[in-house]
VEXROVEX-211022 format. One record per residue (C-alpha): x, y, z; residue in one letter; residue number from 1. Coordinates in steps of 0.5 Angstrom, whole numbers. Each point is the difference from the previous one (the first is absolute). Layout:
BEGIN
[rec [X Y Z] A NUM],
...
***
This chain:
BEGIN
[rec [-163 -29 139] M 1],
[rec [-7 -2 -2] T 2],
[rec [-5 6 -2] V 3],
[rec [-4 -3 6] A 4],
[rec [5 0 5] T 5],
[rec [2 7 -2] E 6],
[rec [-8 2 1] A 7],
[rec [0 -3 7] Q 8],
[rec [6 4 2] E 9],
[rec [-3 6 -3] I 10],
[rec [-6 -1 4] Y 11],
[rec [3 -2 6] L 12],
[rec [4 6 0] R 13],
[rec [-6 5 -1] S 14],
[rec [-4 -4 6] I 15],
[rec [6 1 4] N 16],
[rec [1 8 -2] E 17],
[rec [-8 0 2] S 18],
[rec [1 -3 7] V 19],
[rec [6 5 1] A 20],
[rec [-4 6 -2] R 21],
[rec [-5 -3 5] I 22],
[rec [5 0 5] D 23],
[rec [2 7 -1] A 24],
[rec [-7 3 0] C 25],
[rec [-1 -3 7] G 26],
[rec [7 4 2] V 27],
[rec [-3 6 -3] F 28],
[rec [-7 -1 3] L 29],
[rec [3 -1 7] D 30],
[rec [4 7 -1] A 31],
[rec [-6 3 -2] Y 32],
[rec [-4 -2 6] A 33],
[rec [6 3 5] S 34],
[rec [1 6 -4] S 35],
[rec [-7 2 -4] G 36],
[rec [4 2 -6] S 37],
[rec [-4 0 -6] L 38],
[rec [6 -1 -4] S 39],
[rec [2 -6 3] V 40],
[rec [-7 -3 -1] L 41],
[rec [1 2 -7] E 42],
[rec [6 -4 0] A 43],
[rec [-4 -6 2] A 44],
[rec [-5 1 -5] A 45],
[rec [6 0 -5] L 46],
[rec [3 -7 2] Q 47],
[rec [-7 -3 0] A 48],
[rec [-1 2 -7] R 49],
[rec [6 -3 -2] K 50],
[rec [-1 -6 4] A 51],
[rec [-6 -1 -4] L 52],
[rec [3 2 -7] E 53],
[rec [5 -6 2] A 54],
[rec [-5 -5 0] V 55],
[rec [-3 3 -7] A 56],
[rec [7 -1 -3] Y 57],
[rec [1 -7 3] A 58],
[rec [-7 -2 -3] A 59],
[rec [3 2 -7] I 60],
[rec [6 -5 1] A 61],
[rec [-3 -7 -2] P 62],
[rec [-5 4 -5] N 63],
[rec [6 4 -3] E 64],
[rec [0 -2 -7] K 65],
[rec [-8 0 -1] R 66],
[rec [0 7 4] Y 67],
[rec [5 3 -5] Q 68],
[rec [-4 -2 -6] A 69],
[rec [-6 3 3] F 70],
[rec [3 6 2] R 71],
[rec [3 1 -7] A 72],
[rec [-7 -2 -3] R 73],
[rec [-3 6 4] A 74],
[rec [-4 6 -4] A 75],
[rec [6 4 2] Q 76],
[rec [6 -5 0] P 77],
[rec [4 0 6] A 78],
[rec [7 -3 3] D 79],
[rec [-2 -4 6] Y 80],
[rec [6 1 3] R 81],
[rec [-2 7 1] K 82],
[rec [-6 -2 4] D 83],
[rec [-1 3 7] Y 84],
[rec [-7 1 2] N 85],
[rec [-2 -6 4] A 86],
[rec [-8 0 -1] R 87],
[rec [1 1 -8] A 88],
[rec [5 -6 0] I 89],
[rec [-5 -5 4] L 90],
[rec [-5 2 -5] R 91],
[rec [4 -2 -6] H 92],
[rec [2 -6 3] L 93],
[rec [-7 -2 2] A 94],
[rec [-1 0 -8] K 95],
[rec [5 -5 -1] I 96],
[rec [0 -4 6] N 97],
[rec [-7 1 4] P 98],
[rec [3 -5 6] D 99],
[rec [7 4 1] F 100],
[rec [-2 4 6] Y 101],
[rec [4 -4 6] P 102],
[rec [-5 -4 4] T 103],
[rec [2 -1 8] P 104],
[rec [0 -7 3] L 105],
[rec [1 -3 6] L 106],
[rec [5 -5 2] P 107],
[rec [0 -6 -3] A 108],
[rec [-3 -6 3] T 109],
[rec [2 -7 -2] Q 110],
[rec [-6 -5 -3] Q 111],
[rec [4 -6 -1] A 112],
[rec [8 -2 -1] P 113],
[rec [2 5 -6] G 114],
[rec [-6 4 0] H 115],
[rec [-1 7 3] W 116],
[rec [-6 4 0] H 117],
[rec [0 8 0] F 118],
[rec [-7 3 3] E 119],
[rec [-1 7 -2] L 120],
[rec [0 6 5] K 121],
[rec [-7 2 1] A 122],
[rec [1 7 2] D 123],
[rec [5 6 3] G 124],
[rec [4 1 -7] Y 125],
[rec [0 5 -5] L 126],
[rec [-5 -2 -6] T 127],
[rec [1 3 -7] K 128],
[rec [-5 5 1] A 129],
[rec [3 3 6] R 130],
[rec [7 0 -3] F 131],
[rec [-3 4 -6] E 132],
[rec [-4 5 4] S 133],
[rec [6 1 6] F 134],
[rec [5 1 -6] Y 135],
[rec [-4 5 -3] D 136],
[rec [-1 3 7] R 137],
[rec [7 1 2] L 138],
[rec [2 4 -7] G 139],
[rec [-3 6 3] K 140],
[rec [5 0 6] F 141],
[rec [6 0 -5] L 142],
[rec [-1 7 -2] H 143],
[rec [1 7 3] A 144],
[rec [-7 3 3] D 145],
[rec [-4 4 -5] N 146],
[rec [-1 6 5] P 147],
[rec [-7 1 -4] W 148],
[rec [-2 -7 1] G 149],
[rec [-3 -4 6] H 150],
[rec [3 -4 6] D 151],
[rec [3 -7 -3] K 152],
[rec [-3 -4 6] G 153],
[rec [7 -1 4] F 154],
[rec [-4 -2 6] V 155],
[rec [-3 -6 -4] N 156],
[rec [6 -2 -3] L 157],
[rec [4 0 6] A 158],
[rec [-6 -5 3] A 159],
[rec [-1 -4 -6] D 160],
[rec [7 -1 -3] L 161],
[rec [3 -5 6] P 162],
[rec [-6 -5 -1] S 163],
[rec [1 1 -8] A 164],
[rec [7 -2 1] M 165],
[rec [-2 -6 5] I 166],
[rec [-4 -2 -6] Q 167],
[rec [5 0 -5] L 168],
[rec [5 -4 4] R 169],
[rec [-6 -5 1] E 170],
[rec [-1 -1 -7] L 171],
[rec [8 -1 -2] L 172],
[rec [2 -4 6] A 173],
[rec [-2 -7 -3] L 174],
[rec [-4 1 -7] H 175],
[rec [-1 -3 -7] K 176],
[rec [0 3 -6] T 177],
[rec [-3 -4 -7] I 178],
[rec [5 0 -6] V 179],
[rec [-2 -1 -7] R 180],
[rec [5 0 -5] V 181],
[rec [2 -4 -6] P 182],
[rec [6 -3 5] S 183],
[rec [-4 -1 6] F 184],
[rec [-7 -1 2] S 185],
[rec [-1 -1 7] G 186],
[rec [1 4 7] V 187],
[rec [5 3 4] W 188],
[rec [0 0 8] V 189],
[rec [4 5 3] I 190],
[rec [2 0 7] E 191],
[rec [3 7 3] V 192],
[rec [3 -1 7] P 193],
[rec [1 5 5] T 194],
[rec [5 -3 4] D 195],
[rec [6 0 -5] G 196],
[rec [-1 -6 -3] R 197],
[rec [1 0 -8] V 198],
[rec [-7 1 -4] P 199],
[rec [-1 -5 -5] H 200],
[rec [-5 -3 -5] I 201],
[rec [-3 -6 -1] I 202],
[rec [-3 -2 -7] T 203],
[rec [-6 -4 -2] A 204],
[rec [0 -2 -7] A 205],
[rec [-7 -2 -3] A 206],
[rec [0 -5 -5] T 207],
[rec [-6 3 -5] G 208],
[rec [-5 6 0] E 209],
[rec [-2 2 7] F 210],
[rec [-5 4 3] A 211],
[rec [0 4 7] V 212],
[rec [-6 -1 4] V 213],
[rec [-2 5 5] A 214],
[rec [2 -2 7] G 215],
[rec [4 -6 -2] G 216],
[rec [7 -1 2] S 217],
***
């Protein structure tokens, strides 16, 4: 098995985990709607946070060696295998591959025989900025309430969590990620069907240096 294949399998497993946790979050949100139990809402928040963490772990996979070296060279050297904070992982990855974050796509259209074009999805998905802010926001719901603290904002969480999970699903359904490693330079296009079909990756290798242009596909 090649390193590239291993990285792709890890990527797909992590993305699949994220989608499964999005589904679990929805189950808890439905239960909260009928029960009003804050504990059930907290369970939904936990699944949402883990769904985001799974996306961060997926993003490490094609960049693993560079990420490992980057973490080992930190001011306080760290074992990347113990990283868990999704927001921190995204910040680290941006320093070694600024184009790592998934870019959501529309279904491909054929331009000519053997030539397919993916338009970028314009909106409705979880941006990197909202990913980071929402991840941080979810953290306070993972702990018991401090009796001297203030209201955590459960009402707002219940209102915002469904749309955030929809946006995360829209991000992942069909997306690309840019890969720049010694053994491969190009793009992975990942489809994550929700109808039971097996998720898969299409690879497109670049023949030399390339740049990612905003609004390109």
